[in-house]
C-alpha positions as CSV (number, residue, x, y, z in Angstrom):
1,X,-0.6,324.0,159.1
2,X,-1.2,321.7,161.8
3,X,0.4,318.2,162.1
4,X,0.4,316.2,159.3
5,X,-1.1,313.2,161.9
6,X,-4.3,315.2,161.8
7,X,-4.1,316.4,158.4
8,X,-6.6,315.4,155.7
9,X,-4.7,313.8,152.8
10,X,-6.7,316.0,150.4
11,X,-5.3,318.9,152.9
12,X,-1.9,317.6,152.2
13,X,-2.6,317.3,148.2
14,X,-3.9,320.7,148.3
15,X,-0.9,322.4,150.3
16,X,1.8,320.8,148.3
17,X,0.0,321.4,144.7
18,X,-0.1,325.1,145.9
19,X,3.7,325.2,147.0
20,X,4.5,323.3,143.5
21,X,2.5,326.3,141.8
22,X,4.1,329.0,143.7
23,X,7.8,327.8,143.4
24,X,7.5,326.8,139.7
25,X,9.3,329.6,138.1
26,X,11.8,329.5,140.6
27,X,13.1,326.0,139.9
28,X,13.3,325.5,143.8
29,X,13.6,321.5,145.3
30,X,11.0,320.2,147.8
31,X,13.4,320.6,150.3
32,X,14.4,324.0,149.6
33,X,10.5,324.8,150.1
34,X,10.2,323.0,153.4
35,X,13.2,324.9,154.7
36,X,11.3,328.3,153.7
37,X,8.2,326.7,155.2
38,X,10.1,326.0,158.3
39,X,11.8,329.4,158.7
40,X,8.7,331.6,158.0
41,X,6.5,329.3,160.8
42,X,9.5,330.2,163.1
43,X,9.7,333.9,162.8
44,X,8.9,335.6,165.7
45,X,5.6,337.7,165.4
46,X,3.3,339.9,167.7
47,X,0.6,338.1,169.4
48,X,-2.5,339.0,170.5
49,X,-1.5,338.6,174.3
50,X,1.5,341.2,173.4
51,X,4.1,338.7,173.4
52,X,6.6,337.7,170.4
53,X,6.4,334.3,169.5
54,X,7.0,331.9,166.2
55,X,4.1,332.8,163.9
56,X,3.2,328.9,164.1
57,X,4.1,327.7,167.8
58,X,3.9,324.2,166.6
59,X,6.5,324.6,163.9
60,X,8.7,322.1,165.3
61,X,6.0,319.2,165.0
62,X,5.2,320.1,161.4
63,X,9.0,320.5,160.4
64,X,9.1,316.8,161.7
65,X,6.4,315.9,159.8
66,X,7.5,317.2,156.7
67,X,11.3,316.1,157.2
68,X,10.1,312.2,158.0
69,X,7.1,312.0,155.3
70,X,7.8,314.5,152.5
71,X,11.8,315.2,152.3
72,X,12.7,311.5,152.0
73,X,10.5,310.9,149.0
74,X,10.3,314.3,147.2
75,X,13.0,316.4,148.9
76,X,15.7,316.4,145.7
77,X,12.9,317.0,143.4
78,X,12.5,320.3,141.4
79,X,9.1,321.3,142.7
80,X,7.8,321.6,139.5
81,X,8.6,318.1,138.2
82,X,6.1,316.8,141.2
83,X,3.1,315.3,139.7
84,X,-0.3,315.1,141.3
85,X,0.5,311.1,141.2
86,X,3.4,311.7,143.0
87,X,1.5,313.8,146.1
88,X,-1.5,311.0,146.0
89,X,1.0,307.9,146.1
90,X,2.7,309.6,148.8
91,X,-0.6,310.7,150.7
92,X,-1.8,307.0,150.6
93,X,1.5,305.7,151.9
94,X,1.5,308.1,154.8
95,X,-2.3,307.3,155.7
96,X,-1.2,303.6,155.7
97,X,1.6,304.0,157.8
98,X,-0.5,305.8,160.4
99,X,-3.5,303.3,159.9
100,X,-1.0,300.6,160.4
101,X,-1.1,299.0,157.2
102,X,1.3,296.4,157.0
103,X,2.9,296.6,160.0
104,X,5.2,294.0,161.8
105,X,6.1,293.6,165.1
106,X,9.2,295.9,165.7
107,X,12.4,293.9,166.1
108,X,12.8,295.0,169.9
109,X,8.9,293.5,170.7
110,X,8.4,290.4,172.6
111,X,7.6,287.3,170.5
112,X,3.6,286.8,170.5
113,X,2.4,290.5,170.3
114,X,1.4,290.6,166.6
115,X,1.3,293.5,164.9
116,X,1.9,296.7,166.2
117,X,0.5,300.6,165.5
118,X,2.9,302.9,165.6
119,X,2.2,306.9,165.9
120,X,-1.1,306.4,167.5
């Protein structure tokens, strides 16, 4: 899985839906699933060049995205209770945030700069 900034909203929905389906019987929270995913990504594996490196070498970027975008909104919820609507709303909010919709000048910005797009 790549950075969420590059992730298509449909891909995000599919990922979360699959994680929800995988964990329904176990009653885990979204935060617990995130922790398991990060541990899986960080696990060292033998790469094609013969080196042992993390399974997903960009795991820290993915972890950051999961913790910043998913965890605050859905983290405490049991995965089995997350609805398609929850995921769609979250996805829309992430896309809006990345496109700078509704952004105001940060408090430290000089006056007259106008709206600022962050994260690009």
